[in-house]
N, C-alpha and C positions, 0 to 999 in steps of 0.2 A: 516873429522871435519872441515875443511876451509868453504866447502859449507852452513856449519849451522851457520856459524858469519855472525854477519851483518855485513851491510856496512860502519858504523861508527868504528867497532873496525877495518876493514881490511883497513880503510885510517889510522888510528892511527899506524898499524903495518906496515904499507906497504912502501914499499922502494920510491926512488924517480918514478919509472915509474909504478908502481902499481897507486900511486897518480896520475898520469896524464891520467891512464886510464879513472879515473872518467871525464875526460874531453873531451881526443881523445882517443877514442875507439882504443884498441890494442895496442898502444905504448907501454904497460908492455908485451908482447908476443914479439913485434917485435923487441925489445931491449933485448932479452935475446934468440936470435937466431928464434923464431917459426915466422919468416916473413908472410907466405903464411896464416896463422893465423891471424896475427895481421893484414893484408890489408883484409882481409874478415870482419872483427870487423869494419875496418875502411871504409871502401863502405858500407856496410848497416847503420853504420849512417849518412854518408853523403847521402846514398840512401833519410831516412827516414827524413832529416832537408829540402833535396832538393824538397819530393811530401809534408808535410805538408807547402812549404813556397809556394808552387807552387798552390797546387789545395786541401792540406789535410785541411785550414784551411779552406778555401770554403765551404767543405762538413760538416765541424760542426758549420758552420755558418749557411748555411742551414738546418740543422738539430735544429737549436734553431730557427728558424722563419718558417720553414716548405713552405718556397715560400712568397713572395711579389707583382709576378707578375701574374695576371689570364690570362688565355686564352681569346681570344676576337676576333672579327668578324670586321674588319674596311674596309672602301669603298678606293680603289684604283681609283685615279682620271685619272692617265695613262692607267687602264684597263678598269677602266669603272665595275668595278663590286668588290664584298666584298668579301676581302683576310681576312683567317685567321690568325692572328698572335699567337705564340705558345707564351706558357707561361710555369713557374714552375710547377713540378710536385713533388707535396708535397709525393705522394709514394716513388718515385726514391731520390729525397731528404733525406728522412728517412733511407733510408736501406744503402747509401750511407755514412749519418752518424754515423749510427751504426757499420760498415766496417772501417772507419777511427778510431772510439773508440778501437775497438777490434786491431788493428795493433797497436795504441797506447799502448795497455796491453801488447800485442806480443813483443815488441819494451824495453819494462821495463825489461821483462825476458833477450832479449836480454843481455841489458846494464849490467844489473846484471850476468850475463855468462862468458860476456866480462872482468869483475874485478875481478871474481872468479877464472877466467882463468888465470890470471895476478898474481893474490895472489900464487897460487899455482906452477907455474914456478917461483916466486921469495921462495917459500919456496924450493924447490927442486934445487934450484940455491943455497940456504945457506947450503944445508946439500951435497952439491957437489956430485948430482945424477945426474944423465941422464935427461935431458930437452925431452921429445918424439916430433920428427919431427911430419909436418902433414901429410907424409903418415903411421906413425905410429898412428895416433891419428884416422885415416881412420879405420887402420886395426881393432885399439881395439874397435871401432863401429860396425863392423864387426864379434868381437868375443865376448872380453869380455862382451862389452855394449851391443851386440846383440839383448838382448830383448829390451831395450830402442828404439833401433832403428826399429823394429816393432811396439812395442807401438805408434810409431808418427804417423803413418798411419792413424789408427781407432781414434787417438787423434782430427788429423786436420781434419777427417772425421766429428767426432762428433761436434767439433767447426764450419765447413762450414753448415751442414744440421742440426745439432741438436739446439745448442746453439743459432747461429743469429737467426733461427727461432723463437724461443722463446721467446728472445729478443724484436726482432719484434713484436708480438703477445702481451705483455705485456708492449710495448708503446705506442701501439694503444689504450688502455684503458684509456689512459689520452689525448686521443684526440677527433675531433668530426667526424671522417671517418666515416659516414652514408651514406646514400643515397640520401641527399643532399649538400653533400661535396663530390664526387667521382673523382679523380682526372684522366685525363691530364685537363678535361675541368673545375674543380672547384677546390679549394685549400680549406683543411684543417687545423688543425692549433692546438693547445696545450688548454685543457680547463680542467685541473687538478683531480680533483676527484668528478666532476661534475657526469661523467657516472656511478661513485660506489652512490652516494647519491641518482641518479633517480632509481638503478637496486633494493636498499636496502630501499630508503622510499619514492618513488618517484613515476611515474605515472607505470612505468613498474613491480615495486614492487608488483602490483596485479596478474601478469604472472609468476615472481621469486618464488613468495613462495609456491603459489596451488603447483606448477611444484617441487620445492625442494621436499615437504613433498609427491607426487606422487613419486619421482626418491627414496628416500629413502625407502618407503613402497616397490616399486616394489625389490628393493636389497635384503630388509629385506628377504620376502615372497620367493624370487626367489632363494636367498641361502639355506633357511630353507627346502624348498619342496624339494629341488635334495639332500639334504643332508640326508632327515629323511626316503624318500621313497626309497633312493641308498642305503640308513644302510638297513633296513627294506628288499629290494629283496636282498641284499646278505646275510641277517639272513635266509632266505627262502632257498634259492639255494644251502646254506651249510650245511642245515638240512641233520641230516643222514639217511632218510629216503628217500630223493629225490635222485631218480634215472638220469643219464645222468645229471650231476649236467657242465659236459664240453660245451654239447649242447646249454644248457640254456644260459649260461656265454655268448657263441657266438652268439646266436641270438641277446643277449643284445647291445653286444661291435659292431656289425655290424653295428648300427647305427652312431657310432663314424666313421667312415670311409666314410658315406654319407657329403659333404660340408654341413654345416648348413644353408648357403642359401638356398640351393636346398629344404632341409626340411622345412625352413620356407615360401618358395612361396608353395609348396605341401600346407602344412597346410591352408595357404592363401586362395587360389583356394577352400580345402573343407568346408571352416569356410564361403566363400562368402556367400551373400542372395540368390544368383542362382547357390551355387555351388550343388555339390552331395547330402553332409548331408542335405539341409534344404530341396533340390529335394525329397529326399529317405522319408525324413518323412512326407513330403505334400503328397507324394503318397501313403502313407500307412493310411492318414487321422490323424494323431497326430497330426498334426497344420496344421490351416487354413493361416497360413501366415508365411513369414520365418522368423527366429529367428536371431535378430540382432548382433550375435557372433561379429561383427570389427566394428559396427556402432551404438551402445548403448553405452553412458558414463563407465559404473558399469559393462556392462557385456563384454565390450571389452577387459577390464582393468584384469578380472577373467581369458579370453580367452588366454590372454597372458602370464600369470604365468603358467597358466596349457600346452599351449604347450610348454614353456620356460623347463618343466621337463620332455620330450622327448626328449631333448637335451642333459641336466645335469645329470638326474639320473643314464645313463649309468657310466659317469665318477665317481661319487662316490660311488656306485658298483663297480666299478672295485677296485678303493684305498681300499673298507672298507673289500673284497676277502681275498687281498693282510693282510690286517692287521688278518683276523679271519683265516688264515691260518696259520700265525706265531706263534698263543695265544700259552701259555705252558699248554700242555695238563694236567702236572700233577697239576697246580693251579685250573684248571678248575673240576678233579677229585675228588681235595681235598673239594673242595666247595661244591661238591655234597654227599660227605660223611656226612659232614656236614649239611646235610639237604636242602640246597639251590636249590631251584626248578628254572624253565629256566628264570622266571621274575628277579628273584634275580641276578639268574648270568651275567642276560643280564645288569641290573641295576649297579651293584656295581663291576663288573668284565670286560665285553664285551663292554659296551656303556664307560667307562671312557677310557680305552686306547682308543678307537677309535678315541674319540674325543680330546683327549692329544697329537694323531697323525695329525690329520686332521685339528687341528683348525688354524696352519699358513694358510694353505690352504683355508678355511673357509673364513679368514680372505681377502687373495689375490682375492675370488669370489666375495666377497659381493662389493670389490671394482670395480671389473671387469664389474659386474652387474651394477654399477652405472651409468660407461660408455658403457652399451649395446647398441652399436647403431644398431646392424643389427635386434634384434628381435623385435624390437619396430617400425622400420622404413621400414622392410620388411612386416611385419604383418596390421599395421595400418596404416601407413604414419604418426603416431602422431595423428589421427584421433580419434573419431569425432572432426570439428571442434568447437570453443568455440567462441563466439564474444566479452566475456570480456577479453580475453588474448591478447598481440601483440602477431602476427606471429607464434600462437601455437596451438596445441588443447588436448583436453582430456586426450592422452595417453604418448603427451611426456615430452621424459625423459630431463634432462639440458642439456645434451651431442646433443639430435636431435633439441632441440631448439635453439642451436650454430648453428646449421647446416643451417638449415632453415634462420637463422639472415643474415647467409654470402652470399648463395648461390641465395635464394628468396627475402631477406628483403634489404641486401646489408649493414646492421647495422654493420659493423665491430666495431666498438668502444662496444657496447654492448655486441658481443660476444664476445670481447678478456673479457672484465669483466666477462662473464658468466665462460669463461675460468680459469680464476686464481679464482673464487668464487670454485668452481670445482674442483681444484686443491689443493687449502688449505683445504677444507675438507676432503677430499680423505686423505691427507700426513699425515693431525691431527689424522685421526681417525687409519690409519693405525700403526703411531706411540706410538700410545695410548695402542689399541688393542696388538699389537704385543710385547710391551716389560713386558706384563703380559701374557705372555704364558709361557709354562713349558719348550719348546723348546727355549725359548729366556733366559731363567733364567740361565737353564743348561749349555747353552752355554757362558755364562757371567764369570760364576762360574771359 
């Protein structure tokens, strides 16, 4: 109960020790016999204040300015040569600023824990109950609250390796960190929403919107083709007249055992202008020049979708097979007695049940295909090149374009904007689509 109380309520109901804990951390615990615990809270407060007065405030100030002194070469008269004068590093200053902000947030929870602990000790004392010692608190963390102790490890890891990089990426979208402002030689600064305006309504919009359209088209067809042909394959293998069902299923499932990047590299070599397919067709006299499977804009997009089916169909087939095997036979038999043919059974019984079960998975596959880096990058590398695009090719998705903006163009600000927009679109679509599935409606009831 006391953990859910607001701080103002604790202050109004607290005794002297609890109220002093708002200023002098650990005082309430120390006063009630929890000396080690109170001392730890006090040391935490002193350390935080000392850090903020010495380095923390400079880190926060550096985050606001992102540096004022550029790196330069000045002539040293004593040495008779030019000597590099070190300057501010905007990237390091931004990272240190983010870490300091997160430390302030963590200290707030630590401060709140100090007040709640003091109020809890006060309530135990008022009820004339034993106040746990430091050793008992440690034993409780290793016993009754062991789940919280274990959760602390992944939570800290998530904050350090996931939350901080995400915050850093988001903040870069509001700076001019590009190939003209690369630290430590140059400084970059805050520019507000200029990058978003440039992507949505500026020079970069001529690249962004065509790639966004192709990304959505690719994700739609990559998802639908794998789903449709996977279901058809499962139905064919599951027919009563088909022999060696396990053998055929195993043949198609084996493709899942091969790492996707290996299959993609093999297909890239097969479809190359000088690859086996073009060579064989030329030797047979069917073509006079190589077919540009991966170098023509339209044909490359079609090739990518077709090759992706090789990777995605077995997964859908496996899931569909499990659904078909578990369909109630009496329901199918009743439909046959009523005069339903195979098409009617598939349309009104089999397909609706497969779609109902697989719809959440289809949503996940659609979002995954929006961010499907491997298929595009390993097959075409985003090509063929397009002179009308900025740093992108005709088959580039937003995610592969983002990669090129960072690795090849060093336009980290634009890449951050693309990453944010892609995340927002994916999140909005996922929430909109998933909340309308039967699985979600049944789970929420």
